[in-house]
C-alpha positions as CSV (number, residue, x, y, z in Angstrom):
1,M,-51.9,28.3,-19.9
2,Y,-53.8,27.2,-23.0
3,P,-56.3,24.4,-23.6
4,R,-54.8,21.1,-24.6
5,A,-56.1,19.6,-27.9
6,N,-56.4,15.9,-28.0
7,A,-58.1,13.0,-29.9
8,L,-59.7,9.9,-28.6
9,G,-60.8,6.8,-30.5
10,V,-63.9,4.9,-29.6
11,V,-63.7,1.1,-30.2
12,V,-66.9,-0.9,-29.8
13,K,-67.4,-4.6,-29.7
14,G,-71.1,-5.5,-29.4
15,N,-72.2,-4.0,-26.1
16,Y,-68.7,-3.2,-24.9
17,I,-66.3,-0.3,-25.3
18,L,-62.5,-0.4,-25.1
19,L,-61.4,2.0,-22.3
20,E,-58.2,2.7,-20.5
21,E,-58.5,2.1,-16.8
22,Q,-56.7,4.6,-14.5
23,K,-56.7,5.1,-10.8
24,G,-56.1,8.3,-8.8
25,K,-57.6,11.7,-8.2
26,H,-60.1,12.9,-10.8
27,S,-62.7,15.7,-11.0
28,K,-65.4,13.5,-9.5
29,G,-63.2,12.2,-6.6
30,D,-60.6,9.5,-6.1
31,G,-60.5,6.0,-7.5
32,F,-60.9,4.2,-10.8
33,F,-61.8,6.2,-14.0
34,Y,-61.9,5.4,-17.7
35,R,-61.3,7.0,-21.0
36,P,-60.9,5.9,-24.6
37,I,-57.4,5.5,-26.1
38,G,-55.8,8.6,-27.5
39,G,-53.7,11.6,-26.6
40,T,-52.4,15.0,-27.4
41,I,-52.4,16.3,-30.9
42,E,-48.9,17.3,-31.9
43,F,-48.2,20.5,-33.8
44,G,-48.7,20.0,-37.5
45,E,-50.6,16.7,-37.0
46,K,-54.3,16.2,-37.9
47,S,-56.4,14.7,-35.1
48,D,-57.2,11.5,-37.0
49,Q,-53.4,11.0,-37.5
50,T,-53.0,11.5,-33.8
51,L,-55.2,8.4,-33.2
52,V,-53.2,6.2,-35.6
53,R,-50.0,7.2,-33.8
54,E,-51.4,7.0,-30.3
55,F,-52.9,3.5,-30.7
56,Q,-49.6,2.3,-32.1
57,E,-47.5,3.9,-29.4
58,E,-49.8,3.1,-26.4
59,I,-51.1,-0.4,-27.2
60,D,-49.1,-1.4,-30.3
61,V,-52.2,-1.8,-32.4
62,E,-53.1,-0.6,-35.9
63,I,-56.5,1.0,-36.4
64,T,-58.7,2.3,-39.1
65,V,-60.4,5.6,-38.4
66,K,-64.1,5.1,-39.4
67,S,-65.9,8.4,-38.7
68,Y,-65.8,11.6,-36.8
69,I,-68.2,11.7,-33.9
70,S,-68.0,15.1,-32.2
71,C,-65.9,17.6,-30.3
72,I,-66.0,18.0,-26.5
73,E,-64.7,20.9,-24.6
74,N,-63.9,19.8,-21.1
75,I,-63.0,22.2,-18.3
76,Y,-62.3,20.4,-15.0
77,K,-60.8,20.9,-11.6
78,I,-58.7,18.5,-9.6
79,D,-57.7,19.9,-6.2
80,Q,-56.6,23.4,-7.0
81,H,-55.6,22.7,-10.6
82,T,-57.9,23.6,-13.5
83,G,-57.6,21.7,-16.7
84,H,-59.0,22.6,-20.1
85,E,-59.1,20.1,-23.0
86,I,-60.6,20.2,-26.5
87,T,-61.2,16.7,-27.6
88,Q,-61.9,15.4,-31.1
89,L,-63.8,12.0,-30.9
90,Y,-63.7,9.4,-33.6
91,M,-65.1,5.9,-34.1
92,V,-62.2,3.5,-34.9
93,D,-61.8,-0.2,-35.7
94,L,-58.9,-2.4,-34.8
95,Q,-57.4,-3.6,-38.0
96,S,-56.7,-7.1,-36.7
97,K,-60.1,-8.8,-35.9
98,D,-58.3,-11.2,-33.6
99,L,-57.7,-8.3,-31.2
100,Y,-61.4,-8.1,-30.4
101,Q,-61.0,-11.4,-28.6
102,K,-58.2,-10.0,-26.4
103,E,-59.4,-9.2,-22.8
104,K,-56.8,-6.6,-21.9
105,F,-54.3,-4.4,-23.5
106,T,-51.2,-3.0,-21.8
107,V,-51.2,0.8,-22.2
108,T,-47.7,2.4,-22.2
109,D,-47.6,6.2,-22.1
110,G,-44.1,7.3,-21.4
111,D,-43.2,5.9,-17.9
112,K,-46.8,5.3,-17.1
113,I,-48.3,1.8,-17.6
114,T,-52.0,1.0,-17.3
115,C,-54.4,-1.3,-19.0
116,A,-57.3,-1.0,-21.4
117,K,-60.2,-3.4,-21.3
118,W,-63.7,-4.0,-22.6
119,I,-66.2,-2.3,-20.4
120,P,-70.0,-2.9,-20.7
121,L,-71.6,0.2,-22.3
122,E,-74.4,-0.2,-19.7
123,D,-71.8,0.6,-16.9
124,V,-70.8,3.7,-18.8
125,Y,-74.4,4.9,-19.5
126,S,-75.5,4.2,-15.9
127,G,-72.5,6.0,-14.4
128,K,-71.3,2.9,-12.6
129,K,-67.9,3.5,-14.3
130,V,-66.6,7.1,-14.3
131,L,-65.9,8.1,-17.9
132,Y,-63.9,11.0,-19.2
133,P,-64.1,13.4,-20.8
134,S,-67.3,14.7,-19.1
135,G,-70.2,14.5,-21.5
136,L,-68.8,11.5,-23.5
137,S,-71.3,9.0,-22.2
138,D,-74.2,11.2,-23.4
139,I,-72.6,11.5,-26.9
140,L,-72.0,7.7,-27.0
141,A,-75.6,7.0,-26.0
142,Q,-76.7,9.0,-29.1
143,E,-74.0,7.5,-31.5
144,I,-74.0,3.8,-30.6
């Protein structure tokens, strides 16, 4: 098995960050956890192009990739399964400014439907909300 390469887009509105909310088992337990919008980098695709495609596919939104933030290598364990991701992180803007007023976005990823919503950055920094990939909250604290 090889590491999975993916890209995630960080969208910020004042003191809030747009995060997908998921529920289930994760490396820190069971329950709600959050992550920025994004997904797997396809063969022959640049990571910033992945974000444009994923935001369109998952929440039907056009974005502008503003800047590269960092790379996170995340090795995690859920039950007996070990996962390994290499994640490229970018700051992105929603192209339509009206979308910043929207409270929730429906996230469609294949057959899986979840939602993305604006989460207070304070909840992310304090650990009140479980954020993935591991280490992202520390990077955000330095970048935002």
